[in-house]
Kinemage of the C-alpha trace (Angstrom):
@kinemage 1
@onewidth
@group {chain A} dominant
@subgroup {mainchain}
@vectorlist {calphas} color= white
{ca met a 1} P 48.451 -30.029 82.088
{ca lys a 2} L 45.783 -29.848 84.784
{ca thr a 3} L 46.373 -26.121 85.122
{ca cys a 4} L 45.871 -25.640 81.440
{ca ile a 5} L 42.640 -27.599 81.473
{ca arg a 6} L 41.352 -25.487 84.398
{ca lys a 7} L 42.097 -22.265 82.509
{ca trp a 8} L 40.294 -23.443 79.366
{ca thr a 9} L 37.356 -24.685 81.439
{ca cys a 10} L 37.059 -21.269 83.154
{ca leu a 11} L 37.281 -19.468 79.856
{ca ile a 12} L 34.550 -21.651 78.309
{ca leu a 13} L 32.263 -21.117 81.330
{ca cys a 14} L 32.805 -17.329 81.136
{ca leu a 15} L 31.973 -17.256 77.424
{ca ala a 16} L 28.814 -19.333 78.071
{ca ala a 17} L 27.755 -16.925 80.795
{ca leu a 18} L 28.310 -13.931 78.487
{ca leu a 19} L 26.271 -15.497 75.667
{ca leu a 20} L 23.501 -16.362 78.092
{ca ala a 21} L 23.453 -12.773 79.382
{ca ala a 22} L 23.421 -11.440 75.813
{ca gly a 23} L 20.454 -13.617 74.947
{ca thr a 24} L 18.570 -12.416 78.006
{ca leu a 25} L 19.351 -8.662 77.699
{ca leu a 26} L 19.203 -8.353 73.896
{ca pro a 27} L 16.296 -10.553 72.744
{ca gly a 28} L 15.926 -8.547 69.586
{ca met a 29} L 19.412 -9.645 68.444
{ca ala a 30} L 18.526 -13.259 68.946
{ca ala a 31} L 15.297 -12.867 67.047
{ca glu a 32} L 17.238 -11.549 64.029
{ca thr a 33} L 19.329 -14.779 63.709
{ca pro a 34} L 17.430 -17.324 61.509
{ca asp a 35} L 19.046 -20.302 63.153
{ca thr a 36} L 17.908 -19.339 66.621
{ca ala a 37} L 14.685 -17.506 65.862
{ca ser a 38} L 12.560 -20.706 65.550
{ca pro a 39} L 12.908 -24.368 64.701
{ca ala a 40} L 13.576 -25.072 61.006
{ca gly a 41} L 10.452 -25.034 58.853
{ca thr a 42} L 8.303 -23.180 61.350
{ca val a 43} L 7.115 -19.553 61.480
{ca ala a 44} L 8.092 -17.333 64.387
{ca pro a 45} L 5.106 -16.368 66.592
{ca pro a 46} L 3.787 -12.822 66.019
{ca ala a 47} L 4.910 -10.026 68.289
{ca ala a 48} L 2.658 -9.277 71.241
{ca ala a 49} L 0.029 -6.569 70.476
{ca pro a 50} L 0.281 -3.342 72.469
{ca pro a 51} L -2.120 -3.141 75.434
{ca ala a 52} L -5.515 -1.775 74.575
{ca ala a 53} L -6.305 1.759 75.791
{ca pro a 54} L -8.607 1.891 78.841
{ca ala a 55} L -12.248 2.334 78.000
{ca asn a 56} L -12.345 5.713 79.795
{ca ala a 57} L -9.142 7.159 78.229
{ca pro a 58} L -9.564 10.835 77.178
{ca thr a 59} L -9.823 11.600 73.490
{ca pro a 60} L -7.439 14.109 71.857
{ca ala a 61} L -10.212 16.713 71.988
{ca gln a 62} L -10.619 16.175 75.714
{ca val a 63} L -6.849 16.460 76.242
{ca gln a 64} L -6.827 19.752 74.365
{ca lys a 65} L -9.733 21.053 76.418
{ca asn a 66} L -7.933 20.194 79.627
{ca leu a 67} L -4.826 21.900 78.359
{ca asp a 68} L -6.945 25.024 77.546
{ca phe a 69} L -8.182 25.043 81.163
{ca val a 70} L -4.701 24.697 82.640
{ca trp a 71} L -3.077 27.283 80.410
{ca thr a 72} L -5.865 29.864 80.924
{ca leu a 73} L -5.713 29.487 84.721
{ca val a 74} L -1.877 29.597 84.842
{ca ala a 75} L -2.058 32.795 82.731
{ca ala a 76} L -4.664 34.234 85.108
{ca phe a 77} L -2.369 33.568 88.052
{ca leu a 78} L 0.499 35.325 86.245
{ca val a 79} L -1.724 38.375 85.618
{ca phe a 80} L -2.782 38.341 89.294
{ca phe a 81} L 0.893 38.495 90.262
{ca met a 82} L 1.070 41.759 88.247
{ca gln a 83} L -0.936 43.308 91.107
{ca ala a 84} L 2.225 42.957 93.225
{ca gly a 85} L 4.206 44.588 90.414
{ca phe a 86} L 1.869 47.601 90.249
{ca ala a 87} L 1.996 47.993 94.040
{ca met a 88} L 5.805 48.033 94.056
{ca val a 89} L 6.136 50.381 91.089
{ca glu a 90} L 3.680 52.872 92.557
{ca ser a 91} L 5.159 52.701 96.064
{ca gly a 92} L 8.739 52.974 94.814
{ca phe a 93} L 7.963 56.026 92.689
{ca thr a 94} L 6.217 57.821 95.573
{ca arg a 95} L 7.324 58.913 99.021
{ca ala a 96} L 7.808 56.528 102.010
{ca lys a 97} L 5.111 58.282 104.029
{ca asn a 98} L 2.436 56.985 101.626
{ca ala a 99} L 3.711 53.431 101.027
{ca val a 100} L 1.095 51.786 103.278
{ca asn a 101} L -1.623 53.698 101.514
{ca ile a 102} L -0.384 52.537 98.057
{ca met a 103} L -0.265 48.908 99.271
{ca met a 104} L -3.728 49.136 100.717
{ca lys a 105} L -5.139 50.558 97.487
{ca asn a 106} L -3.669 47.747 95.438
{ca leu a 107} L -4.960 45.183 97.865
{ca met a 108} L -8.455 46.589 98.047
{ca asp a 109} L -9.062 47.539 94.409
{ca phe a 110} L -8.556 43.844 93.603
{ca ser a 111} L -10.707 42.691 96.515
{ca val a 112} L -13.555 45.139 95.940
{ca gly a 113} L -13.251 44.796 92.176
{ca ser a 114} L -13.502 40.980 92.321
{ca ile a 115} L -16.849 41.152 94.138
{ca ala a 116} L -18.169 43.955 91.874
{ca phe a 117} L -17.105 42.079 88.722
{ca phe a 118} L -18.766 38.867 90.047
{ca leu a 119} L -22.004 40.593 90.894
{ca val a 120} L -22.449 42.872 87.916
{ca gly a 121} L -19.453 43.493 85.687
{ca phe a 122} L -19.062 40.010 84.110
{ca gly a 123} L -22.713 39.940 83.042
{ca ile a 124} L -22.459 43.439 81.497
{ca met a 125} L -19.289 42.501 79.641
{ca phe a 126} L -19.992 38.972 78.452
{ca gly a 127} L -23.743 38.361 78.868
{ca thr a 128} L -26.165 38.020 76.013
{ca asn a 129} L -25.915 41.288 74.088
{ca pro a 130} L -28.839 41.809 71.657
{ca thr a 131} L -28.090 45.505 71.074
{ca gly a 132} L -24.251 45.405 70.836
{ca trp a 133} L -23.952 47.827 73.803
{ca phe a 134} L -23.911 45.642 76.956
{ca gly a 135} L -24.776 42.207 78.268
{ca thr a 136} L -28.098 41.494 79.962
{ca asp a 137} L -27.534 38.231 81.796
{ca gly a 138} L -24.850 36.149 83.497
{ca phe a 139} L -24.888 38.201 86.706
{ca phe a 140} L -23.655 36.350 89.846
{ca leu a 141} L -22.161 33.798 87.380
{ca ser a 142} L -25.706 32.553 86.881
{ca asp a 143} L -24.735 30.963 83.544
{ca phe a 144} L -23.179 27.971 85.276
{ca ala a 145} L -26.257 25.855 84.395
{ca arg a 146} L -25.488 26.459 80.714
{ca asp a 147} L -21.807 25.602 81.109
{ca ala a 148} L -21.615 21.989 82.240
{ca asp a 149} L -17.946 21.707 81.377
{ca lys a 150} L -17.057 24.455 83.878
{ca trp a 151} L -15.289 26.660 81.292
{ca leu a 152} L -17.202 29.617 82.752
{ca tyr a 153} L -15.129 29.469 85.915
{ca ala a 154} L -11.780 29.427 84.136
{ca phe a 155} L -12.907 32.188 81.810
{ca trp a 156} L -14.240 34.349 84.679
{ca met a 157} L -10.976 33.913 86.623
{ca phe a 158} L -8.987 35.155 83.617
{ca gln a 159} L -11.258 38.091 83.088
{ca val a 160} L -11.457 39.307 86.681
{ca val a 161} L -7.707 39.800 86.857
{ca phe a 162} L -7.960 42.004 83.770
{ca ala a 163} L -10.686 44.088 85.410
{ca ala a 164} L -8.425 44.515 88.422
{ca thr a 165} L -5.575 45.701 86.232
{ca ser a 166} L -7.685 48.418 84.714
{ca ala a 167} L -8.831 49.552 88.137
{ca thr a 168} L -5.424 49.586 89.755
{ca ile a 169} L -3.830 51.819 87.043
{ca val a 170} L -5.630 54.804 88.569
{ca ser a 171} L -3.904 54.375 91.928
{ca gly a 172} L -0.554 55.668 90.725
{ca ala a 173} L -1.793 58.822 89.035
{ca met a 174} L -3.874 59.780 92.097
{ca ala a 175} L -1.229 58.800 94.643
{ca glu a 176} L -0.296 60.765 97.749
{ca arg a 177} L -3.393 62.965 97.954
{ca thr a 178} L -6.596 60.863 97.512
{ca lys a 179} L -9.028 59.868 100.233
{ca phe a 180} L -9.002 56.122 100.766
{ca leu a 181} L -12.803 55.821 100.934
{ca ser a 182} L -13.229 57.630 97.603
{ca tyr a 183} L -10.733 55.278 95.993
{ca leu a 184} L -12.706 52.253 97.211
{ca val a 185} L -15.888 53.671 95.682
{ca tyr a 186} L -14.128 54.297 92.380
{ca ser a 187} L -12.663 50.806 92.259
{ca ala a 188} L -16.122 49.232 92.640
{ca val a 189} L -17.616 51.456 89.913
{ca ile a 190} L -14.895 50.856 87.310
{ca ser a 191} L -15.020 47.083 87.901
{ca ala a 192} L -18.786 46.929 87.847
{ca leu a 193} L -19.622 49.394 85.075
{ca ile a 194} L -16.980 51.580 83.333
{ca tyr a 195} L -14.583 48.807 82.298
{ca pro a 196} L -17.200 46.121 81.525
{ca val a 197} L -19.349 48.313 79.239
{ca phe a 198} L -16.478 49.221 76.985
{ca gly a 199} L -15.203 45.624 77.240
{ca ser a 200} L -18.575 44.399 75.899
{ca trp a 201} L -18.178 46.648 72.858
{ca ala a 202} L -14.844 45.078 71.916
{ca trp a 203} L -14.747 41.611 73.507
{ca gly a 204} L -18.362 40.527 74.121
{ca gly a 205} L -18.115 37.798 71.534
{ca leu a 206} L -15.548 35.908 73.638
{ca tyr a 207} L -18.508 34.448 75.563
{ca his a 208} L -22.148 35.220 74.771
{ca gly a 209} L -22.372 38.756 73.463
{ca lys a 210} L -21.174 40.593 70.349
{ca gly a 211} L -20.250 44.256 70.705
{ca trp a 212} L -20.578 46.945 68.087
{ca leu a 213} L -16.852 47.646 67.866
{ca glu a 214} L -16.159 43.949 67.569
{ca lys a 215} L -18.518 43.728 64.610
{ca leu a 216} L -16.579 46.458 62.818
{ca gly a 217} L -13.327 44.475 63.116
{ca phe a 218} L -11.706 46.397 65.984
{ca ile a 219} L -8.347 44.858 66.895
{ca asp a 220} L -7.407 44.763 70.593
{ca phe a 221} L -6.167 41.266 71.255
{ca ala a 222} L -5.239 41.622 74.906
{ca gly a 223} L -6.415 45.108 75.884
{ca ser a 224} L -4.214 48.089 74.990
{ca thr a 225} L -7.404 50.108 74.917
{ca val a 226} L -9.955 47.898 76.700
{ca val a 227} L -7.793 47.496 79.797
{ca his a 228} L -4.991 50.070 79.704
{ca ser a 229} L -6.484 53.130 78.036
{ca ile a 230} L -9.664 52.816 80.053
{ca gly a 231} L -7.600 52.768 83.213
{ca gly a 232} L -5.248 55.479 81.892
{ca trp a 233} L -7.986 57.883 80.861
{ca ala a 234} L -9.735 57.375 84.202
{ca ala a 235} L -6.414 58.208 85.873
{ca leu a 236} L -6.253 61.381 83.792
{ca trp a 237} L -9.636 62.580 84.986
{ca gly a 238} L -8.793 61.624 88.582
{ca ala a 239} L -5.560 63.620 88.475
{ca val a 240} L -7.395 66.612 86.918
{ca met a 241} L -10.126 66.575 89.586
{ca leu a 242} L -7.590 66.187 92.415
{ca gly a 243} L -5.086 68.824 91.307
{ca pro a 244} L -1.356 68.504 91.790
{ca arg a 245} L 0.470 67.538 94.965
{ca leu a 246} L 1.593 70.342 97.240
{ca gly a 247} L 4.823 71.846 96.049
{ca arg a 248} L 4.887 70.064 92.694
{ca tyr a 249} L 4.531 73.229 90.579
{ca ser a 250} L 5.794 76.731 91.424
{ca arg a 251} L 3.810 79.852 90.615
{ca asp a 252} L 6.432 80.771 88.033
{ca gly a 253} L 5.676 77.521 86.152
{ca lys a 254} L 8.683 75.590 87.392
{ca val a 255} L 8.266 71.813 87.848
{ca asn a 256} L 9.726 70.714 91.192
{ca ala a 257} L 10.914 67.154 91.450
{ca ile a 258} L 9.352 64.973 94.178
{ca pro a 259} L 11.576 61.869 94.106
{ca gly a 260} L 10.215 58.434 94.917
{ca his a 261} L 11.663 56.732 97.954
{ca ser a 262} L 12.857 53.507 96.357
{ca ile a 263} L 13.923 53.067 92.730
{ca pro a 264} L 15.035 49.439 93.493
{ca met a 265} L 11.461 48.660 94.637
{ca ala a 266} L 10.064 50.294 91.476
{ca ala a 267} L 12.471 48.353 89.287
{ca leu a 268} L 11.507 45.051 90.914
{ca gly a 269} L 7.914 45.949 90.291
{ca val a 270} L 8.639 46.480 86.581
{ca phe a 271} L 10.389 43.128 86.336
{ca ile a 272} L 7.340 41.491 87.935
{ca leu a 273} L 5.071 43.204 85.470
{ca trp a 274} L 7.247 42.145 82.532
{ca phe a 275} L 7.040 38.585 83.760
{ca gly a 276} L 3.277 38.796 84.358
{ca trp a 277} L 2.742 40.124 80.831
{ca phe a 278} L 3.653 36.644 79.530
{ca gly a 279} L 0.324 35.677 81.040
{ca phe a 280} L -1.470 38.807 79.985
{ca asn a 281} L -0.790 38.607 76.229
{ca pro a 282} L -0.195 34.928 75.459
{ca gly a 283} L -2.891 33.981 77.957
{ca ser a 284} L -5.465 35.933 75.938
{ca thr a 285} L -5.563 32.998 73.510
{ca thr a 286} L -7.399 31.157 76.345
{ca ala a 287} L -6.078 28.043 74.577
{ca gly a 288} L -2.936 25.929 74.845
{ca ser a 289} L -1.950 26.470 71.211
{ca pro a 290} L 1.258 27.208 69.258
{ca asp a 291} L 0.175 30.818 68.939
{ca ile a 292} L 1.422 31.331 72.531
{ca ala a 293} L 5.048 31.243 71.351
{ca arg a 294} L 4.733 33.961 68.776
{ca ile a 295} L 2.816 36.248 71.058
{ca ala a 296} L 5.415 35.821 73.819
{ca val a 297} L 8.167 36.793 71.352
{ca thr a 298} L 6.372 39.951 70.126
{ca thr a 299} L 5.597 40.915 73.756
{ca asn a 300} L 9.175 40.573 74.833
{ca leu a 301} L 10.708 42.409 71.834
{ca ala a 302} L 8.385 45.379 72.276
{ca ala a 303} L 9.286 45.682 75.943
{ca ala a 304} L 12.989 45.551 75.195
{ca ala a 305} L 12.738 48.111 72.398
{ca gly a 306} L 10.677 50.437 74.653
{ca ala a 307} L 13.345 50.355 77.363
{ca ile a 308} L 16.081 51.193 74.878
{ca thr a 309} L 14.370 54.123 73.124
{ca ala a 310} L 13.113 55.582 76.417
{ca leu a 311} L 16.626 55.436 77.760
{ca leu a 312} L 18.071 57.174 74.681
{ca thr a 313} L 15.313 59.799 74.595
{ca ala a 314} L 15.705 60.668 78.316
{ca trp a 315} L 19.516 60.653 77.922
{ca ser a 316} L 19.353 63.161 75.114
{ca ile a 317} L 17.003 65.432 77.058
{ca phe a 318} L 18.375 65.202 80.637
{ca lys a 319} L 21.992 64.390 79.667
{ca lys a 320} L 21.803 61.371 81.979
{ca pro a 321} L 20.494 57.825 81.455
{ca asp a 322} L 17.392 58.230 83.660
{ca gly a 323} L 16.358 55.091 85.478
{ca gly a 324} L 12.682 56.016 86.077
{ca met a 325} L 12.068 56.868 82.434
{ca ser a 326} L 13.797 53.671 81.283
{ca leu a 327} L 11.512 51.600 83.558
{ca asn a 328} L 8.448 53.346 82.204
{ca gly a 329} L 9.845 52.643 78.680
{ca val a 330} L 9.520 48.903 79.383
{ca leu a 331} L 5.877 49.345 80.486
{ca ala a 332} L 5.132 51.599 77.520
{ca gly a 333} L 6.360 48.930 75.104
{ca leu a 334} L 4.366 46.263 76.884
{ca val a 335} L 1.171 48.347 76.892
{ca ala a 336} L 1.560 49.295 73.227
{ca ile a 337} L 2.100 45.698 71.979
{ca thr a 338} L -0.868 44.374 73.965
{ca ala a 339} L -3.384 45.154 71.185
{ca pro a 340} L -1.408 43.933 68.159
{ca cys a 341} L 0.678 41.169 69.765
{ca ala a 342} L -1.033 38.419 67.724
{ca thr a 343} L -1.246 40.323 64.407
{ca val a 344} L 2.229 41.795 63.914
{ca thr a 345} L 5.572 40.327 63.024
{ca pro a 346} L 8.523 40.336 65.445
{ca val a 347} L 10.062 43.247 63.474
{ca gly a 348} L 6.752 45.132 63.682
{ca ala a 349} L 6.764 44.551 67.464
{ca ile a 350} L 10.196 46.111 67.780
{ca trp a 351} L 8.970 49.163 65.869
{ca ile a 352} L 5.871 49.477 68.050
{ca gly a 353} L 7.873 49.210 71.272
{ca ala a 354} L 10.508 51.635 70.027
{ca ile a 355} L 7.909 54.262 69.135
{ca ala a 356} L 6.163 53.804 72.497
{ca gly a 357} L 9.448 54.296 74.367
{ca val a 358} L 9.958 57.692 72.776
{ca val a 359} L 6.374 58.753 73.196
{ca val a 360} L 6.180 57.884 76.883
{ca val a 361} L 9.017 60.209 77.780
{ca leu a 362} L 7.613 63.123 75.767
{ca ser a 363} L 4.100 62.441 77.176
{ca val a 364} L 5.346 62.609 80.804
{ca leu a 365} L 6.994 65.950 80.075
{ca phe a 366} L 3.865 67.217 78.292
{ca phe a 367} L 1.576 66.502 81.247
{ca asp a 368} L 3.983 68.169 83.611
{ca arg a 369} L 4.012 71.222 81.347
{ca ile a 370} L 0.210 71.529 81.514
{ca arg a 371} L 0.367 70.959 85.266
{ca ile a 372} L -1.322 67.588 85.521
{ca asp a 373} L 0.518 65.805 88.269
{ca asp a 374} L 0.980 62.030 87.747
{ca pro a 375} L 3.514 60.695 90.251
{ca val a 376} L 4.244 57.414 88.362
{ca gly a 377} L 3.471 58.328 84.743
{ca ala a 378} L 0.343 56.158 84.601
{ca ile a 379} L -1.520 58.402 82.191
{ca ser a 380} L 1.364 58.371 79.729
{ca val a 381} L 2.170 54.660 80.051
{ca his a 382} L -1.393 53.306 79.969
{ca gly a 383} L -3.594 55.961 78.450
{ca val a 384} L -1.384 57.434 75.774
{ca cys a 385} L 0.659 54.301 74.910
{ca gly a 386} L -2.447 52.140 75.039
{ca ala a 387} L -4.072 54.364 72.406
{ca leu a 388} L -0.839 54.441 70.431
{ca gly a 389} L -0.492 50.669 70.341
{ca thr a 390} L -4.117 50.301 69.244
{ca leu a 391} L -3.508 52.669 66.278
{ca leu a 392} L -0.199 50.970 65.397
{ca ala a 393} L -2.032 47.648 65.209
{ca ala a 394} L -3.311 48.883 61.829
{ca val a 395} L -0.027 50.440 60.700
{ca phe a 396} L 2.104 47.349 61.339
{ca his a 397} L -0.500 44.657 60.694
{ca glu a 398} L 1.023 41.505 59.193
{ca glu a 399} L -1.297 41.825 56.176
{ca gly a 400} L -0.105 45.352 55.455
{ca phe a 401} L -1.418 48.799 56.124
{ca ser a 402} L -5.081 49.505 55.574
{ca leu a 403} L -6.692 52.940 55.907
{ca ala a 404} L -10.041 51.356 56.618
{ca arg a 405} L -8.544 49.286 59.443
{ca leu a 406} L -6.870 52.382 60.865
{ca gly a 407} L -10.225 54.156 60.846
{ca val a 408} L -11.829 51.460 62.940
{ca gln a 409} L -8.915 51.482 65.339
{ca ala a 410} L -9.192 55.278 65.673
{ca leu a 411} L -12.922 54.939 66.298
{ca gly a 412} L -12.289 52.498 69.144
{ca val a 413} L -9.613 54.769 70.679
{ca gly a 414} L -11.943 57.762 70.511
{ca ala a 415} L -14.881 55.808 71.957
{ca ala a 416} L -12.751 54.734 74.909
{ca phe a 417} L -11.664 58.328 75.601
{ca val a 418} L -15.156 59.736 75.431
{ca trp a 419} L -16.795 56.926 77.417
{ca thr a 420} L -14.203 57.199 80.197
{ca gly a 421} L -14.348 60.973 80.217
{ca val a 422} L -18.096 60.968 80.713
{ca thr a 423} L -18.255 58.185 83.281
{ca ala a 424} L -15.019 58.437 85.268
{ca gly a 425} L -14.946 62.228 85.022
{ca gly a 426} L -18.529 62.376 86.236
{ca leu a 427} L -17.798 59.959 88.994
{ca phe a 428} L -14.810 61.873 90.320
{ca phe a 429} L -16.734 65.133 90.162
{ca leu a 430} L -19.572 63.558 92.160
{ca leu a 431} L -17.175 62.162 94.728
{ca arg a 432} L -15.487 65.571 95.124
{ca lys a 433} L -18.891 67.210 95.759
{ca thr a 434} L -20.112 64.585 98.228
{ca ile a 435} L -17.722 62.528 100.417
{ca gly a 436} L -14.661 64.429 99.156
{ca leu a 437} L -11.844 63.365 96.891
{ca arg a 438} L -8.743 64.933 98.309
{ca val a 439} L -7.286 64.793 101.831
{ca ser a 440} L -6.519 67.962 103.749
{ca glu a 441} L -3.286 69.855 103.440
{ca glu a 442} L -2.110 68.666 106.835
{ca glu a 443} L -2.871 65.036 106.015
{ca glu a 444} L -0.994 65.320 102.726
{ca met a 445} L 2.069 66.792 104.410
{ca asp a 446} L 2.153 64.279 107.223
{ca gly a 447} L 1.492 61.393 104.891
{ca leu a 448} L -1.543 59.284 104.189
{ca asp a 449} L -0.079 56.319 106.092
{ca tyr a 450} L -0.349 58.181 109.369
{ca his a 451} L -3.756 59.855 108.943
{ca glu a 452} L -5.650 57.327 106.788
{ca his a 453} L -4.258 54.099 108.254
{ca gly a 454} L -2.649 54.967 111.565
{ca asn a 455} L 0.509 53.219 110.459
{ca thr a 456} L 3.932 53.692 108.913
{ca ala a 457} L 5.683 51.580 106.293
{ca tyr a 458} L 9.122 51.825 107.918
{ca ala a 459} L 8.762 51.992 111.681
{ca asn a 460} L 11.539 53.930 113.502
{ca phe a 461} L 13.102 55.006 110.214
{ca gln a 462} L 10.603 57.551 109.019
{ca leu a 463} L 9.962 61.197 109.969
{ca ile a 464} L 6.757 63.111 109.467
{ca glu a 465} L 7.252 66.102 107.183
{ca arg a 466} L 6.029 69.463 108.334
{ca arg a 467} L 5.895 72.711 106.357
């Protein structure tokens, strides 16, 4: 009997403990029971009000502004990382004896270009522009007094990496035969003058100015023409002024292959550029907005389509799936979609990338046929496909094709070609007549690393070539 009583006592105590725990952990359940919610005939006390927001809590508008700052700077950092991609692509597609020279050019065109853009270029591109041709203030970032919220600094950081991209495009087309000093001079001039003036025509309204092309409705959301064609056409004139590398073309018209020393390095560079382009195009919103997602999708689809059609085109011509052409197909698709990335549908983006992938292969072969030596295909990727993408922005516009819109796009493409031809062509001609543009035959054969920098990229693994 005593044992039975003990069992029942333990059972009752356990049940009481469980009920007590339930009342503690699940107060909402207890509140729902009328008998236990409050004494009979009384009203339950109101629920506690949520704590008041601190007096200094940011407003939704302030949160959005902070998000815009963060996204714009993150995008700028992604675009800066593209500098590493360009360095690896150019070095991989050229010979080992010039790898140090390529790396130095990509280091210094950003360094020199940053200072030049700070001193002069930013003001020309985004300063007050009463004529529609170029800005007249904002030099040395002197507008900081008018920009108490510090947006100027974030905007400048995003724009300087674009200026560096335009300048560094030239390095690949002029690789393996250009004097280092001449390249430094060119990098300063394109960042301070050539790129900013055309940029003010198309993008001046992003800050203080309003360019004449912009007023006409010119579409170049992230710079197929403003950044890439300007750099590509400058590369064209640099390659023309330099002439081809020794041994590239035979007297009988034959094109002799000069293989790059590391396709894996070039491929890694392309993947870095593809990654960085998600800052280049979506970042051009300069706002943390839902538009970023769509632009990322169109950017990616165009790159993928460009890789596929370049592969198929090269395969049909060379009877082999050429790696170098496929890599340039990715870049061609990315360059072409840069102008219309915010104004075309995903299907339109695939068409644009696919067309660019075919065109880049044919363009590389064309420039070889007319004996313009471009070791990495920069003229075709950036100049030709930049112009192509700008024109296709009108053809595949989400609102439908418009002949008037196509006319404005063609005007912008033509203006970029003429402006760069006059300025970059004149600059390279002047350099050739003064400090010199091309290294000696001996220096070219031995390699620029040895003569220009007193160094080698691969110590104890590299031989100096002699004729």
